[in-house]
Steps between C-alpha positions, in 0.01 A plus 500: 500500500542696173227574249623226268492236778155616611371474140622145459374406847151630414518329162588169665217534750251578226616198300460272803152637572398452136621140506305439819187660344538296181567163665317478835187344353707226330690443825175471701339267249797264487527504879141383535571199281849443644374446858285188437747368243802549732315325782396213271842457346667509843272215610580318172873550581464324837521807723262742676280773347698764695816401320322556167417858604856562619630379165256707298589816695876480522585324174257722311630821665875431454459377139296811410771727641802330349365306198517586133138445392230760536228236517620176657331411831717277719359268763400140578417312181375165381822439304694454827227358722555132411875507561463700822224267631724191438786664682275613786361151544849352526664774711214679670355843424750661737776429244329704225645842595852361471409353161382849399827662615709250305273543195570876511872438530496264202312755291744776596790269418341437159458876457865558585612239246251630239357152461171639360684495162469123505125492554466494120606134524161428660237535224135590553390137443690395814360788708140420395553136575634577846204733565258226396665254742485745789132573422423129533688482832313799644161380380530139613644602836160653582315166490477471883356850540268465200355166624500591866733212587656503850795317661638386165862370542759712325796367297817646352398431142226692319346193330485314831298784648262509204445122524447530877231763438321274255514210745311716750233610249229290666532740799437814295262771619236565237427849637868595491540369151187688388641823647824445318323443169273802553790736568723355224209530258435853626861599427475364147166669447627836623800468266260460212239763603726758665851442365627827642389414857722245682266228627685454832414860600130420463486144633748515790264718709215262418709209620588687823132571562414132439765384742388754762143385477606139530705572811207693650254217418301739286488239225440122537860395417849598602806505269865457603652847488844658484469579872462129576831428328684816614401628843721809485395733217610825658669763281878500503766653278787309663557148622845410624654254250652171611857491373566138397723362231536174307620375164142434391401861561772621257369278222138613558605870523686476166193340341263766639740780393511374141121470477455845668732662244330328205147590621599862578672559167213333309244715684700817432526405130124439478438831677719672245293351221176619663628855561748546212773589751838356590611380842855494627581129547815564704316722751204264508725210588675699770164609645375145503810372686487784754124449552548131583799567724321764711169311493675195647637704792146620575376135501357475149507231229667518157326741262497566129297707250131410494380525139129520587557784748739671253236478227235640736743781590526595136127467431422739787707770334827477694777694324786488750668287769313716749195277447685194638633708789145619587380141462739381769401782735125437448551127569652591837230758587205286399643193675521688829123525508375204287744217548326365813178457296677260264492237777138441397577425134429130432786280383276391213491863379883515533514184287270652239721810478817293464349267239387808309854642525638172363255511206600859431866402489445275198487697175358251256566711191876449542466123496260515203751717312786262576289204392410665169837647399775335706370165617837375642501796739141417601623159614793668675248707695303191596816319609610793718154510659503126581853506643409809706198321643653160552859577589640853538453842330868571451551159332205575272643839402852365435362206304281728287783744431733215402248335269411839345866568423534154349199562275650832392837348423325226308320758283822693441688178416257428217671767297218732394623730225386705202694460174278719285725756334412836363722765334487825692455825309771669703720438803281720718265203547766283670475532880577321822814291523504318832438763758584795274236707319549704184258778407356535157552819303246725673593592861138489611456129409634195682501154339523249784550141382453228764702178453468148619241448770264737687400335827510532880882487500574796275170695489600733784824601321306618194253689718778670696658635178170659399447635853852657529666542159259539206318808624588752230357323200161599375457194271596144590510198268498164686644238257409143604626295207784351700290412805462124467345427839261704722304391806221667696755690717656626171159604376453694822843663451412607148166642626687698766752639249216620278317650799816683611534652155135600476519661844778723370311585178725288281362339181569124518486267197582126468663348191614169365334271754650154489257219389601312813371770732210662314235256635562567872517876436170503315333294777661627820641852445244775547749770392587310178133456426436875545792597274372257237154655514663841451698374199831542677623143447705469180638200312835661417726751674498737205121539506483719810761734347248581231236542767728741691565692176130576480528647848761744356792401719745439216 
């Protein structure tokens, strides 16, 4: 090996060691919370705790190696638990690995066809409505464990199971219910008192100790534990999958794949906002598909990005994909020694963790914002949630997307326009015709005039131009007179454009805001509010030219 090759080899080794040094603490912390959550979510999905660990290890490892986000943590999640549980009840848990394999193949097919481009047709109101519906399904599915109900008949339909649980309420165990309330309250209290410390890390060992003492008759009561429900809790990284096939499994796999893609891309986008970085959506989609495919062959269940674990990963100072890789390795190592102890954890504690997860899934501020500023989309969210709970998640998502598009077309069809005319002092002020831009006189200034609508359909196109094309300009004028409709996704796009410019050191100003859009910008756009406080929002396009003159650029 020559000197050059040796240099680059040592450089690569040093970089890997630095990444491990910078990210091992985040990986360990997320692993400690992933183990009880993966076990709980596997139980919620209708399969065994061991399968949850298999999924967390293999899906997390493969996605971290091949994905496009530095922060996403892939594993079992609440978003998929309801659908998986329904499928497992109808087809048996042995069919889940095949469902996972087909889910991976559907995601890879979507990656090949570049279908992620069409995810813009599913607005955030629909995604939040779906998440709300899934949260209700997860929470209400814990009634039997929370009340200590035994031998309750199971049905195909979610509502039938809930009603069955309420019919058996006279048989509830007050001690079990009290334990559930104590642990659920403890999780909420820890979230308030120690927001940086995941409550499950603290309370899961307490639950294990309680179950152990109950089994050993060290306390005057005994709780039903995980070991009573699942006799084999030995550590495994592989369970031979059962290869079965049916038309129903294709439909479920397509549904799971769509939700997995949406959840993963949403999580990656939120992670970008928290870290001011950019993920590679193409690579992330490929990594997700490959993770599910391989995870299925090892006997796992479908996996997607877990937003809570991703957020914890960021908060514990992760700065590279190495954190997620280390997380998967630590899950395997810790499970070798500690998984047998989880047989003592009471089912009431599992229920408390899952109900807490469902509460965490619901972000009330989004619904409040929709109710205040875009009430029709608030009702779309509620409709999606109800259809998801009562009928089927994919029907809820398709219904929500269709209604959202109809609302958008209705707004466009109203013919919003601005007929105020103003003579320009010179032709240099005339810019943007369709997709073309024309620079004003000075080469260091770009006047970018948005036209029509700014919303979830076209916001990404504007962002992409500022990411890839408009790098050389020091001063940017955003002219909004011809924007006649903007929604909350459009507000987010405008915020992102301004943040991109500021990150490059560009001076951004806004001019000529249309009367039809000024109200939502003043109420909902943090970047617009900041520019306004800095006196960088102007009534006319000519005004900033005078401002720039004072900066001696003309």
